[in-house]
N, C-alpha and C positions, 0 to 999 in steps of 0.2 A: 613202121608200126611200133608203138611203145609196148614193151614187155608187160605182161600182166601177172598177177599173183595166181597161184593155183593151190588147191587143197587136196589132200590125200587121206583116205581112211580105209582101213582094212580090219576085218575081224573074222574070227573063226578059223579053224585049220590048225595045222601044226606050227608051233612058234618058230622053229628054225626056218620054215618055208616063208612065213610072214616076214621075218627079219631079212632074209635074202631078197625078197620082193621089195621091201622098203628100201634096202640099199640100192637096188637097181633103179627104182623110181626116183630117189633123191639124186643119184649120180646123173641120170638122164636129164632131170630138170635143171641141174647145174650147167649142163652143156648146151641146153636149149636157149636160143636167142628170144624165144617167145615167152619164157617164164622168168619173171623177176625173182620172186620168192615162192618157195613151196612151204605151205603150212600143213602139218599133220595133226589129225584129230587124236587127242590123248584118249586111249582106250577105244580107238576106232570111231565109228559113227556117233557114239555117245559123246565124245569130245567135241565133235562138230555141232551137235545139237545143243550142248551146254556152252558152246563158244570157249572151250578149253583146248586151245591150239598150241602147237609147238612150232616155232619158227626154225625150220631146219637149216636156214642160212647161218644161224649162230653156232652150229655144230661144226667141228673140224672134220675135214675130209678123212683124216686118219681114223677118227672115231666112227664115221659112217661106214668105212670099209670093214670095220670089225663086225658089223651086223651080218656080213656074208657068212661068218663062221661062228655066230653066237647061237647056241642051241635053245636058250630060254631066257 
């Protein structure tokens, strides 16, 4: 089966928790054989509705890992 793209959006809550969750989602999608690219909605669901997406595959793994400890 060919890998497909996925989309991720999150909003509300404490920024540090959202950042840590985003890190986990992005890292897990990179390990998955079912997901080709993960797109994140800029500013959560608003980004998806406005088709303002971030291609997370363009971000370095070292930068994604920083999200785990970024407070805001």
